[in-house]
N, C-alpha and C positions, 0 to 999 in steps of 0.2 A: 504494500500500500504506500504508494509514494505520491506523493503529491508534492504532489507536490504543492511544502509548505513554501543595480549592482555596480562605485565609479571613481576613479582617481586620475591624477596626473601620473605620467610614467616617464622614467628617465629617457626612454627612447621616443618620446612624443615629438611632434613637430617643433622645430626651433622657433624661438620667438620672432626671429627675423623673417620667417617664411609667411606668406599670406595665409590667413585663416580661411578654411573653406566656409562657404555660406551655411549658416545654421538652418537646418530643415525643421519645420514645425508641423503640427497636426498629430492626430491620434496614431497614424501609421508611419511616422517619420523614419523609424528605424528600418523599415522594410525597404527603404531606398538603398540599403547596403546589401550587395549580392550575397556575401557570406552569411549575413544575418537571415536573409530570406531562406537560404538553404537550411540553416539551423532551425529556423522557426517552423517551416513546414515539415521537416523531418521529425522534430519533437512533437508537433501536433498530431501526426499519425500515431506515433508511439504512445502518446499520453491517452489517446482514446482507448487503446488496449490496456494501459495501466489502470484506468478507472474501471474498465470492465472487470479486470482481475480483482481490484479492491472490493467491488460490490459482490462479485461471485464468491470470493474467499470469505468475506464476512458472513454471507448467507450459508456457505458450506459449513463453517465452524459452528454457527448457531444450529444448523440441522444435525450435525454429528454429535454435538454436546448438549444442546438444549439450554445453554447457560450463557448469559451476558457476561458473567464473571470470567468464564473461559475465553470468550471473545476478547475481553479486555486484556487478559494475560497474553494472548497471541499477538495482539497489537503492540503490547509493551515489549514482547520479546523481539519483534521486528525492529523496534526503535532503540533497543538497548545498546547495540554497537555504536550508534550515533552518540549516545550519551557518554559511553566509556572511551571511545576512540576519536570522537569528533575533533577535539583540539589538536591531537597529533595528526589527524588527517589533513588539517589545515597547513601544518608544517610541510607535509608531503606535497600538497598542492602548490606551495611556494617554491619547492625544490625541483619540480619536474615539468616536462612539456604537458600542459593540461589537456590539449586536444588528443594526444596519444593516449593519455591515461583514460580519458572518457571513452575512446574507441574500445579499449580493452574491457572496461567495466560495463558499458552498455551491452557488449556482446555476452558477458557473463549473465546479465539480467535476463536476456533472451533464453539462455540455456536453462536457468532456474525455472522460468515460466513453462518451458517445454516439459521439464521433468514433472512438474505439478499437473500439467495437462494429461500426460501419459498415465500417471497414477489415478487420476480422477476418472478419465474415460474408461480405463481398464477395470474400475471398481475396486481398486486396492487401497484407496486413500484412507488414511487414519489421522487422528488428531496429532499424534507425535510427528508424523511426516510433514503435515502442514506447519507445525511449530519449527521443525528443523529447517525447512526451506525458508520460512519467514526470518529465522535468525541469519541464514546465509545472505538473504536479500538485504537485510539490515546492515550486515557487515559491508556489503558492496556499496550501499547508499552512504555509509559513513565517509567513504573516500571519494565517492562520485559527486556528492553535493557541493562541497567547497570548491572543487576543481571546476565544476560546471558554472557556478555563480561567478567566480572570479574570471572565467574565460569570456563571459559575455562582454566585459569591459574591453578585452583585447579585440573583440570583433567590431564594436561600434564606437569606442572612444568615449571621452568624458561628456561631450556635448549631447550625446544621444542616450546616455546610460539610464537616466530616469525613465525615458520613454520605453527603452528596451526592457527594463525590469517590469514595467507595468504591462507591456504587451506579453511578456512571459506569463504573468499572472492571468491575463485574459486567455492566453492559450491553454493554460492548465484548467481553467474553469470552463472554457468552451468544451474541452474534452470531458470535463465533469458533467456538463449538460447533455452530452451525447452518450458517453460510455455507459453510465449506470442505466439509462433507459434501454439501450440495446441489451445490456446484461440482463435486465429484468425480463425481457422478452425471451432471450436465449435460456435463462434459468428455467423458465416455465416450459419451454418447448423441448430443449435437448440437454439441459443440465449444465453444471458449472464447468465441466472439463473443456468444453468448446470455447468458453470465454478465456480460459488460460491459454488455449492453443492460438487463438487470435492474437492475444497479447504477445506471445512468443514470436510470432511472425512479424508483428509491428516494429520490433526492435531493428529489423533490417533497414527501415527507413532512416532512423536516426544515425545508425552506423555509417550508412552510405553517404549521408549528408556531411558528416564529419570528414570522411575520407576524400571527398571530391572538392572540398573548400580550396579556394585560392590562398595558399599560405603566405604568399608575398603581401597580401592585403591585410593580414592579421597583425595587429600591433605587437611588436616584440617586447616581451618583458623577460629580462635575463633571470633565469632561476637562481635563487640564492644558493650559495655553497653550503654543504653540510657542515654543521658546527654544533657544539654542545650549547644547551641552554636556549635554543630557539623557541621552544614552547613557552618557557617562563618569560622570555623576552616579549612574546606576543601578548601574554596575559597582563604583564606590567604596562604595556603600551595601551591596551584597552582600558585598564583600571585608571589610567591617568587622564583620560579624555571623557568628560561627561557626555559629549555628543555621541559617544560610542556605547558606554556602559548603560546609560539610561534606557535607550531603545532596547538593548539586550535584556535588561531586567523586566521591562514591560512585556516583551515577547515571551520571556520565560513564564511569567504569570499567566498570560493568555494561552500560551502553547500548552501549559500543563493541564489546564482544566476546561478551557473553552474549545480548543481545536480537537476534541475527542469525538468528533461527529461519527467516525467509523465505529464507535461503540454505542453512542446514544441514539443515533438515527435508526439503525436496525432494530434496537430494542423498542423505540417509539413506534416504528412501523408495525411491529408484530404485537406488542403488548398494549399500547395506548390506543392506536387507531384500528386494531384488529385487521391489519392488511397483510399482504404477502410480499414476495419479491418485487412485484410491479409497484406497490406503494413505496417501497424503499427506493426503487429506481426513480420514481417521479419526485420524491422528496430531495434526493441528491441532485437530480437534474435541475430542479428549481434553484438550488443554490448556485449551480453552474451558470444558468442563464442570468441570474442576478449579478454574478461576478463578471460576466462578459460585458453587460451593460454598464455597470459601475466602473469596470476597468478601462473601458474605452473613454469614458469621461475623464478618469484620472490621467490616462495617457495623454490626452489633449490639453488638460488644464491643471493637472495635479501639481502639488508643491511638496517640498520636503522640510523636515525640521520637527522639533518637539511639539509645537502647537498643533499642526495638522495631525500628527500621530496621536496626540491626546484626544482630539475631537473624534478621530476614527475609532479609537478604543472605546470611548463612551457610547458612540452610536452602535458599534458592534454589540455591546452589552445589551442595549435596549432591544435590538432586533432578536437576539437570542431569548431574552425574557419573554417577548411576545410569542415566540414559537413555543416556549415552555407552557404557556397558559392557553394555547390555541384550543378551542372547543371541538374542532373537527379537522379531518385531514385536509380539505380544501383550504381552510384558514391557515393551517400549518405550512402548506405548500406556498401560499402567498407570502407568509412571513419569512420563509426560507429564501425566497427571492431576494429580500432585503438583507438577510444574513450574508448571502453571497456577496452582495454589493459592498457592504461595510467590511467584510472579511478581506477582500482584495485591496480595498483602500488602506486598511491598517497594515497589511503585509507588504505591499509595494512601497508605501511611504517609509516604513521602517527599514526595508532593504536598501532603498536608494539613499536614505539618510546615512546609513553606515558606509556605503561605498563612496559617497561624496566627502566623507570626513576621515578616510583612512589612507595611509601611505600605501602605494602600490606594492612595496616590498612586504607589507603586512596583510595584503588583501585576502590571501588564502586563509590565514589564521583568523582574521576578523570574521570572515564569512563562515568559517567552520563553527565559530561560537554562535552565529545566527542559526545555523543548522541544529546545533545542540539545543538552543533555546526553543526552536520551533518543533523539531522532530524528536530530539533526544529527551525532551521532557515527557514524552509519551510513556516510558516505562514507569514513571511516577503517576502521571495522570490517568493513563488507560485503566489500570487496575482499580484506582479510586473511583472513577466514573462508572466502571463496570459493576463494582460492588454496590455503589449507590443505586444504580438502576435495578440491580438484582434485589436489594433489600427494600427499596421503596418503589419507584417507577422512573421512567425516562424523563418525565417532567422535572423531577427533582435534579436529576443529573444535568439537564440543560440549564436549570436555574443556578446551579453551582458554577457553570461556565460563565453565565451572565455576571455573576458576582465577581469573578476573577477579572473580567473586562472592566468593571467599575473600579476595582481596586487599582488596576494598572492606570486607568484614566486619572484617578485621584493622585497617584504618584506623579504622573505627568504634570498635572496642575500645580502640585506643590513645588516641584523643581522649576517649572517654567516661571512661576511667580517669583521664586527666590532669585532666579537668574535675571529676571527683568528688573529687579531692584538692585542688582549688583552694578556698581559704577562701571562705565565702559572701559576706563583705564585698567581696572582690575581684571575685567574679562580679557582684555588684550594681553595683559601680563601672563595670565593663566595659559592662553593659547600659545604665547611665545615660549613658555616652559615646555611645551610638547609639540615641537615642530613636526610637520608631516612630510618633510623632504629630507 
């Protein structure tokens, strides 16, 4: 289950004396870059398969175990490597050629999906096998996520990074709008195995797109030399910059308890609204459609920084709370449309804020901490939300997620007000103490 939950100056960037290229604007500005177009459409095809697998795997686990708690544990197991290895994976992303690393890891993802497809179609699948493959996929994701997010900046450069980050979120959520709906139909018609098989085949698209890119047009970032203490160096760097650690703390709060929809939505579809896999598909797809609409607006007009991130966190909490108290499935589907909208706004604003405020030599390590906060928090939040849904109901589980968003927004308001009352000279001195070049 990946979702999938980017921008700086580079030492190899265009010299100051060279004429700056005209800045492109609009919701689809990044697609003017040929390499980004290849990447975007390759990822789009693959992500449809990924969301099909996420939906089918959640339903398969519920069918095999009958327990939301077990589903929460499987989700946690898949995210555990991100939590444990994510910071070190960021060091690796800063040391190697990111495109080559992505080709290898995306290929492995396809193989893992194919194995799960064979086991399921053959009728041999068991919970322990799903758990083992989820753990291997999580290990792969731990190293692929920071490399992929840092690589986006190399494709589009600083001027288009916010737009590219938001379009990535739109792409993920467009796939969420399509994949779960298709999965719901296939689950009812032919079973989960064929969803996994389609996902395995979809990885061909993204691997081919990476292979055929024009490498001469990719911004070169010299990998850092292997040395001791690089992980500690990255952690100290982040801790010294409020523009980095505050968004990370906010995402950790929201990621731990609010972004556990792969646990709460299947439970809500089955136990609250008395629906089947089709209901789950419609609920997840509604989030995807909302994220696409909201993401396109953010891509065209969105801003970065603590204030818009705080507003997005508060709005995200409100929409989740409305979903939690929805009296019927149609009302929940409408509410989930706005959940998707605010979700992509919060995620893309936080992601771009980090990239615009981090040194290119540290980008892999900074973005690995973003992956830890977003995906790596699931081993903590997944079992918690699963247990809450099992002991009470999915409404309470969603309500806990809404409360986490409100807490993150309160933190943002507190820090933002404190920084707004700090004398400008003191803020300049603080920034000078932590140069980004």
